[in-house]
N, C-alpha and C positions, 0 to 999 in steps of 0.2 A: 597717500597718507597712511602712515604706519600706526600699529596699535599703540605704540608709546606716546603719540601725540594726544590721545584721548584718555590716557591714564590719569584718574584724579589723585592717585596716591602721591603724596609729596615725599621726596627722599630726605631723610633725617640723618644727621651725623651726631654721634655721641660727643658731648662736651668734654668728657674726660679722655677718651682714648682716640677721638677724631675719626673712628671707623663708622661706615654705614650701618645704620641701626633700623631693624624692622620691628622688633618688640621693644618699645620705648617707654620710659617714664618721662612725663613733661612737667616742667615746673609751672606752677599756677601763676607766678608773678612775671617771669621773664620769657617763658616758653622754651628754655634750654632743654635739650633732650639728653637722656642717659640710658645706657643699657642698665637693666636691673642690677647686675653684678658690679658695674661701675659706680652706680649710685650708692650701692651698699659700702663700698671701700672709699668713697669720697668724703673727705672731712667737712665739706661745706653744704652737705645735703641733709635736709630733715624730712623724714618720711610722715606724711600726714595721714594717708590711708594707703591701702594695698597698691593702688595705682596712681597716687597723687603725691608729688613731692614739692618741697620749697627749697630752692638753692639760695646760697648767699654769695654767688659769684660777683655780682655787682657791688656788694659791700667789701668784698676782699680786694677788689682792684680799683680802689678810689685813688685818684691822683694825689701825689705827695704835695702838701700845702706849704712845706718849708721852703723859703726862698733864700 
């Protein structure tokens, strides 16, 4: 059994750049993760507090209802 098998840390990937993230900001609604710099430059992220954000990713990617 390796040390990695017992590691409780979950690997997170940034929603904007798709790279592995260690220091992340997590959305309070959908739990998407962002690097702090990626969240700063993302148009669909609102900073609530220094470590809490709310993204609007689900609102921006709604399916088209025109048939």
